[in-house]
N, C-alpha and C positions, 0 to 999 in steps of 0.2 A: 736501359727501361727496368733496373736490377732495380738502381734508385726510387725512380715513381712507383717498382710494384710496394719498396719496402715502406716509404712516403704512404702511400693506401692503405697498407696495412695497419701502420701506426695510429693511422686518419680510425681504424677501422676497430682498432684495439680498446681506445680513448670512448668508440662513440658505446662502445659495450660497457665500459667502465663509470660510463654519465648513465646508461638505463637502470643498472644495476645499485649503483649507490649517489649519492645527491657528493660531491665533491665538497669539501672545506671552503668554507670560503675567502676568499688572497686579502691578506691584511694588508692596507693603501698605507705604504714609506709616506717619510717629509715630503713633497713637492717642494722643487724650488719657488718660494714665492717672493713679493716684496715685502711682509711684515717679516717673514724668516731675513732680511736681508735688509732689513733696516733694524733691526735687533742685533744683527751681527755687525753696523757699522756706527754701534756706539761710543768708536773713540773719532768716529768720523760725523758727530752728534744730529746722525741721522741721516746727512745728505747720503745719496748714493748716486746722486749727478754724477758727482766729482772722486768720485770713491775709487783708492787704488789699489786699494789692500784689503781681503776679504778673507775669515777663516769657518770652514762649511763640513770641520771635521765631526764623528761618531754623529753626525745627524739622518742617519737609516736614511742617505736616500740612493737612487737606485737610475734616477736620470738626468744629467745635464743638459741646463734648462734655463732660459729667462735674464741667466746675465747680462747676454749680446744685447738685449735687448732693455737694461735698464742699469745700467755699469760698463760703459764700454772701453771707460778709461782705466780700467784694472792691470795693473799691473804685477798682483801677486795674489797667486788663487791655494788659498791647503783646504785640498778633501780626501785630506786621509783617510779610510779607516771607510769607507761609506759605503755601497752595495754597488758603484754604477759600474751597467758592463761593455758599454760603451761610449768615444771618445767621440762628440761632437758638439754642434752649437754651439766651439769656441771661436768660429771665422772671424765675425767683428773685432773681435778684441784685437785691435793691432798694433796696443801699447803692454800686451803681455808678456812679462817678461819672465816669471818662473811658477811653476806650474806642480803643484803635490801634488799624484794623483795614487799616494802607494797602501794598500791592505784595504784596493779596489778588487773587480769581475772585469776586468778589460781582459779582452782578449787579440784584441789586434794593434797594432801602430795605424792612426788613420785621423783625416779628418783635419789636421793640427799647420796644414802646406797655407793656411793662407795667416798663421801667426808672423808675420815676420821680425819680430822681437821678442820674439822666443830665445833665451839662454839656458837654461834648466828644465828639466823637465825628471821628473822622480814618476816614476814606472815600478817601484820595488815593490814586490808581495801580489802580483797580480795572478792573470792566467795565459798568458802571451807565450802560448805555444813554441816548437822548430820550429812548423810550417807556418807561425806568424811569422819570422825570422825574414820571411820576404818582404811583409811592409817597413821594412824597417829605412829603405831607403824615401822612406815619404819625406822623413824627418829632413833629407836634405834638399827641401825648402825653405828652411829654414838657418838662414845662412849662417845667423849670431848663435847657434846654440854650439855651447863645448863645455855641457856638462849634462853627460843621461848615469838612469842609475836605471839597471834592469834586472839585477840582483836581483833571488828570488825566484825568479819565472822558469815555468819549465824548458823555457829556451836558452835557458845561461849552461848546463846540460851538457847543449852539444860542445863537443871539442872544441873545434873553431868559432864558436861563440863571438871569443874575441877578436880576432882576427874580420872575421867576418864585421862587424859593426864596425870598427874603425877603419876598414878598407873603404866600407857605405860610405861611413859619414868622416871626411876625410875633415872635416871644422872640428872632432869632436879634440876638448885638451884633457877632456876625467870623463872616464868610465867605470860604472861603479865602486868612485870615491878612490882611483885607483890613478896618479895622472899620464897621462900618453907620452912620452918621449917621443922625440926624431923619429927616432931608428925604430922605433915603433907600428911606429904608422908609415915610413917607406914600409919596411915590409911586411904591414899586413896587408898595403892597396898588391904588392908583389904576388904574394901566397891571396889574394881574395880571387883572380878565377879558379886555383882549383879546391878550394874553398866550399865553394857557390857550387862545384860539380858534386864534392862529395857528399854537400848539402842536399840538394837535387835528388840527387841515389840512394838519398838513406829515407826522404819522404817519398818518393816513387814505392819503394821496397815496404814501407809504412800503409803503402794504398792510400795515398792523400793526393786528392785531387790539385794539379802544383797549379794550374789556370785561378780555380775558385779560390786557392788562398791567396795569390795574389792582388785581389779583388781589394781597395780599400775605399770604393765608391760608389756602392751599396747601402743604402739604410733600410738593411736586415734588421728584425730585431734581435738579439743577441743576447737577451739573454734568459734566466735556467729556465728548463721547462718545467712548468707546473704538480705532475707525474714526480719527476724528478724529485722533488722540493718534498713533496709530501713524501715519496719512497723516506727520504732521509729525517723525515723529523720521528716517522716508525721505528730508526734503527735509535737501540742503546744506543749514547752518548759515546761510548769506546770503541765503538766498534763504525762509526761514521766515514767515508776518505776524504779527501780531503779536495773537497772540488769546488765549483763557485756555488752550483746547489744546495752544500754542504753551511758556506757561509748562506746563505740568505735566509735557508733552517734557521742556524744557529742567534740570530741576529731578530725575526718576526721572534724565536719566542723566549730571549729575553725583552721585547717589546710589549708582550703578553706577562711576561713578572712585571714590569713595572708599570701598567696599568694596571693590574691585578693588587701591584704593593699603595695604589693612588688611589684605588677604590677604595681598598682598609684607609687608608687617610682620613678619609671623604666621609667615610662613618662614623669615622671615630669621632672626629669633628665633628657631628653631629649629636651625638653623644653632648658636649664641651660645650657649646653654642648654640644659640638661635640663628632662626634664618637670618635677619637683621646686624647678628654680628655678634651679637655681646653674648656677655658669657650666660650659661642654665645656672651656673654654679658659684656666687660671685669669695673670694676672699675673707675668713672672716680675718678682723683686724687686734682679735684676742681671744680668753678664751668668755662662755656665754657665761651670766651669773645661775647660779646653781638654785632648785628650789630646794624648798623649804626641810623633803621626802626628800631623802634620799632614792627611797625606792621610785622614784617617779622622774631621778636619770636612765635616757637610754642609750645603751653601749651601739659607740658608732666605731665607722672605720673609714671615713671617707677617702682619705690617700691611698687605699690600698696594700697596705703596709703588711710583709711579713711579719708576724713577731710571734714570741714565745713567752708566758706569764709562770715561772716556777717558780721553787722557793731555791733559798742557799744553799752552797754545800754543808757550808754547819750549821742549817736551818734556822737560823736567829734572821730571813730575811727573807720577802717576799722580792725578785728579781724578774724584769722587765728587761727582755732586749727584742730592739726593732732594729730590719733590716731597713735604714733609712737610704743608703746607695752611702758608696764610698767617697765620692765627690761631693756629694755637698757641704752648700755652706751652713758653720752652725749658728750661722743669722737669720738663718730662714726655721732653726728650729725650738720651739720653747713646751718648758714641760714645769704643770699643774698639778701637782700632789694631796689629796685629802684624808682624811684618814680611812676612806675606807674608797678611795677613787685618785685613777692617775691617767691622769690628759697628758695628753701628747702635740702641739699644733706644728703640720711641718708645714709651709711653704701657703699656710692655709689654708691648710685645711688637718680633720682631729680627730687624732683616737681616742675613745676615751671608753676604759676599762672600771667596774665596780670590782676590787677590792675580796677577795672574797673572805676578807679577816682584818681587822684595825691594823693600821701602819701607821708608826712618829712620823711625818709630814716634815717637823723640824731639822731632824739630823737624817734626810733621805737624801741623796744622791744622785747627778746623772751623770754619766761619761759617754765618750765616744771612743770608739775602739780602734788604734794605732794600725791594725793590719784591715781590719774590714771595713770601716766607715763604721759599724755600727752601734746605735744609739744606746746603752744600759743603763737602764736607771735601777739603784737600790736602796729600798725602804724598809726600815729597820720594823720586826712584829712588838705593837706595844704590850703585847701579853706575851714571853716568851714558852716555849709549850715546853717541856720533860722530851731528854733529845731522845731519840728513836733510834732501833736496836735495826741493825739489818734482815731480812727477811730469814725464817726458818733457825733463827736465836731467838722466837719468840713473841716477838714482835706482832702486833697484831694490824702496824702498815695503816690504822687508821689517822684522816689529818691530811694522805697526802692528796696534793692536785698537783696539776697537769695544762696550764691552758697551750693552744698553740693555733697562733693563726695563721699558719701557714700549710698546715697539715689536719686542722681540725682537732677536736677537745680531744684530750685522753681525763678521763674518768675513774678516781682513787675511787675505793672502797670510805662507805661513809661521807663523799661532798662532791658536787653537780662545776667541774671548775666551769668560767664562761660565766655563771649565771647569776642572779641577783641573791645573794644567800640572804638575805634579810636586814637591818635598818643599821645601820653605826653612828657614831658622834661628830662633830663638826670639828 
């Protein structure tokens, strides 16, 4: 009666929550479908009827389904790192030899009684509790099972865990990666009655319903409660408990973030490509012809480079530094220097800048930095200016300029950097 009342109260609480606020929509995880199985059967030329091995790890799967109907000849299943809460729908896989369910949300060992060929079962890092040790006996129906992994589960914290499992499953040869010796098997068989009594005593002291914990044929939904998942999502990451609800919540966060990244990628593709798949901006094969009047040249930064246009330390040259990327192949870069213009072509996209004064194209140089990979174009002035003095030493500071393509334009006294200051010779 107490348990029923608690259930009614909980349902009343849920009804009140739903009346006050709308629950967030549940994100549907990936189901096991024929298309998914075909994609994972590339090594078998996409044929699923005779498929013997399949890898379904890290697919956000919450329920085992379809495998027994689509590919009955499976011998190896890798389904680690998913969100499966219940072992089910495997009874038709009569040839199954190895099942890897590590890093899931399994809470009971069940529904494997008809997998007569099973030799290895990996349930590492699930949520099989101490009470669920009462379901280990179901594996006795798998006579070929000789390798079992239960490490990382709460049941492994029980003091007589190893003796209980080995005594219950005498066919085991390895448990949690450690060989079972003949003497250990005999000793575990002798200790089994005492260990079982101690286990039942501890479970009763914890208030566990022994009969309920021993049931394995009830096909209940053991997925985490959605209210628990919502509560975990509202917690800071460093304060979340390690539960099945936490694993589901974090996986949904990862899925949402991945979907957001994919949406951002799609938006970027829309900027670069037309609906028919063609590029909106074709790459340039070379530099375009210059107009007769330098004033008609339009400055541009098609590749979106960070650049800085400044004068050299000795004041004898104009220096353009472009951040083209450390690993950019130099064969994809081209530079053209005119008396009043400098152009840089990076992977078919052009940076064009009008210089504040005339330079000498014949003696200009372009080099790559060995440290950062930046492109440095040094252009000697056509007409050398008097050397400047330090500020405060009586110099006027006239003629200074700095153009910073990454942080804007710094304007010195008397000139505007980055604009077209006038005509120049060719």
